[in-house]
C-alpha positions as CSV (number, residue, x, y, z in Angstrom):
1,M,86.6,74.4,119.1
2,D,88.7,72.1,120.7
3,E,90.5,71.4,117.9
4,L,91.5,74.8,117.6
5,T,92.8,75.9,120.8
6,P,96.3,73.9,120.4
7,K,97.1,75.5,117.5
8,F,96.3,79.0,119.0
9,G,98.4,77.7,122.2
10,V,101.3,77.0,119.3
11,V,100.8,80.4,118.0
12,V,101.0,82.2,121.2
13,V,103.9,80.5,122.5
14,L,106.0,80.7,119.4
15,F,105.1,84.6,119.2
16,V,106.0,85.3,122.9
17,F,109.5,83.0,122.9
18,S,110.4,84.0,119.5
19,N,111.1,87.5,120.9
20,H,113.1,86.9,123.4
21,V,114.6,83.1,122.3
22,K,117.4,83.5,119.7
23,S,118.2,80.2,117.6
24,E,117.0,78.0,120.8
25,H,115.0,75.2,120.4
26,L,111.0,75.3,121.5
27,Y,109.6,72.3,123.1
28,F,105.7,71.9,122.7
29,R,103.8,68.4,123.1
30,G,107.0,66.3,122.2
31,A,107.5,68.3,118.9
32,I,110.9,70.4,118.4
33,M,110.8,73.4,116.8
34,K,113.3,76.2,115.9
35,T,113.2,79.6,115.7
36,N,114.9,81.7,113.4
37,R,113.5,85.3,114.2
38,R,116.6,88.0,114.7
39,D,116.3,89.8,117.6
40,N,118.5,92.4,116.4
41,W,117.3,95.5,115.4
42,M,120.6,96.9,114.7
43,V,123.0,94.3,113.8
44,D,125.4,97.5,112.9
45,K,124.5,100.3,114.6
46,E,126.5,103.2,112.5
47,L,126.0,101.2,109.1
48,Q,122.1,101.2,109.7
49,E,121.9,104.7,111.6
50,G,123.6,106.1,108.5
51,F,121.1,104.4,106.2
52,S,118.2,105.6,108.6
53,R,119.8,109.3,108.5
54,R,119.9,109.1,104.5
55,L,116.6,108.3,104.2
56,L,115.1,110.6,106.8
57,V,117.2,113.7,104.6
58,Y,116.0,112.0,101.0
59,G,112.5,111.7,102.7
60,C,112.3,115.0,104.1
61,G,113.9,116.8,100.8
62,T,111.5,114.8,98.6
63,W,108.0,116.1,101.0
64,L,109.5,119.4,100.6
65,A,109.9,119.4,96.9
66,I,106.6,117.8,96.3
67,F,104.7,119.9,98.9
68,A,106.6,123.2,99.9
69,L,107.7,124.3,96.6
70,P,104.2,124.3,94.7
71,I,102.8,126.1,98.0
72,C,105.8,128.8,97.6
73,M,105.3,129.2,94.0
74,K,101.3,129.8,94.6
75,L,102.2,132.4,97.2
76,I,104.5,134.1,94.7
77,V,102.1,134.0,91.8
78,T,98.5,134.3,93.3
79,D,97.0,137.4,95.4
80,L,95.2,135.0,97.0
81,P,95.3,136.0,100.9
82,F,97.2,133.1,102.8
83,S,94.3,131.6,104.5
84,E,92.5,130.9,101.5
85,L,95.2,129.6,99.9
86,A,96.1,127.0,102.3
87,T,92.4,126.2,102.4
88,Q,92.9,125.6,98.6
89,L,96.2,123.6,99.0
90,V,95.1,121.5,101.8
91,S,91.9,120.6,99.6
92,D,93.9,119.9,96.6
93,M,96.9,118.1,98.4
94,W,95.5,116.0,101.4
95,F,95.8,112.8,100.1
96,P,99.2,112.9,98.6
97,M,100.4,114.3,101.7
98,I,98.4,111.6,104.1
99,M,99.7,108.7,101.8
100,S,103.6,110.0,102.0
101,L,103.5,110.1,105.5
102,L,102.0,106.6,105.5
103,V,104.4,105.3,102.7
104,F,107.7,106.9,104.6
105,P,107.3,104.4,107.9
106,I,106.6,101.3,105.2
107,A,109.7,102.6,103.3
108,Y,111.9,103.0,106.4
109,W,111.2,99.6,107.8
110,D,111.7,97.8,104.2
111,I,115.1,100.0,103.9
112,H,116.1,98.8,107.1
113,R,115.5,95.0,107.0
114,Y,117.1,95.6,103.7
115,S,119.9,96.8,105.3
116,H,120.7,93.5,107.4
117,R,121.7,91.8,104.2
118,V,124.8,94.2,104.2
119,A,125.3,94.9,108.0
120,G,125.0,90.8,108.9
121,P,127.6,89.6,106.7
122,I,130.0,92.5,107.5
123,G,129.4,91.9,111.2
124,R,130.0,88.0,110.5
125,V,133.2,88.4,108.8
126,N,134.3,91.3,111.4
127,S,133.7,88.8,114.3
128,A,135.5,86.0,112.7
129,M,138.6,88.3,112.1
130,R,138.4,89.6,115.7
131,K,138.3,85.7,117.0
132,F,141.2,84.9,114.6
133,T,143.4,87.8,115.8
134,D,142.8,86.6,119.3
135,R,143.8,83.3,118.3
136,E,140.6,81.7,118.8
137,K,139.1,78.9,116.4
138,V,137.3,80.4,113.7
139,A,134.4,78.2,112.4
140,P,133.6,78.9,108.5
141,I,131.1,81.6,108.0
142,K,127.7,80.6,106.3
143,L,125.7,83.6,104.9
144,R,122.1,83.4,104.3
145,E,121.1,82.8,100.4
146,N,120.1,86.4,99.9
147,D,122.9,87.9,101.6
148,F,125.2,90.2,100.2
149,C,129.1,90.1,100.6
150,Q,129.0,86.1,99.7
151,E,132.0,86.8,98.0
152,L,134.0,88.2,101.0
153,A,132.8,85.3,103.1
154,D,134.0,82.9,100.1
155,N,137.4,84.4,100.4
156,F,137.7,84.7,104.4
157,N,136.8,80.8,104.5
158,Q,139.4,80.1,101.8
159,L,142.1,82.2,103.8
160,M,141.0,80.5,106.8
161,Q,141.7,77.0,105.3
162,E,144.8,78.2,103.6
163,Y,146.1,79.5,106.8
164,S,145.2,76.2,108.8
165,S,146.5,73.9,106.2
166,D,150.1,76.2,106.3
167,V,150.2,75.9,109.9
168,A,149.4,72.3,109.7
169,H,152.3,71.8,107.5
170,E,154.5,73.8,109.6
171,E,153.6,72.1,112.7
172,Y,154.1,68.7,110.9
173,E,157.8,70.1,109.7
174,T,158.6,71.1,113.1
175,S,157.7,67.8,114.8
176,N,159.5,65.5,112.5
177,V,163.0,67.7,113.3
């Protein structure tokens, strides 16, 4: 039992601090651990809220098509009273209705995380361009392996490299005059 306590302590410490520390080092019993957990739920609020609205509209539209349309069709076709029809439809469709309501939050979470692969790189390039226009030093953009917009970041890095070499060449020529 004593051997489990430090491991459990590490897990608790990492869990608690990883939610509050962004790319910081944690020190535990002389060991350095890095947290790579992202704190931002929304990287690019406008883009990701657009994804969320679309998912909500498509999800509701799909739910209506799957469940409301058959209900309307049965109301038109059958002569059953509404209470009996509703009871019959609930007994026929309760499982798909519940499953669809359970799957929707999972789909939302997955699409939201997937949108980070687009919003994050665009945000990094946008931030680097803002720094460049403010005449600040811009470090090369490094994206994660599975992020989209790799070509955009590579082109931006190449542009910055060519600009710096042109500026250095121009400064060299003006200093030798």
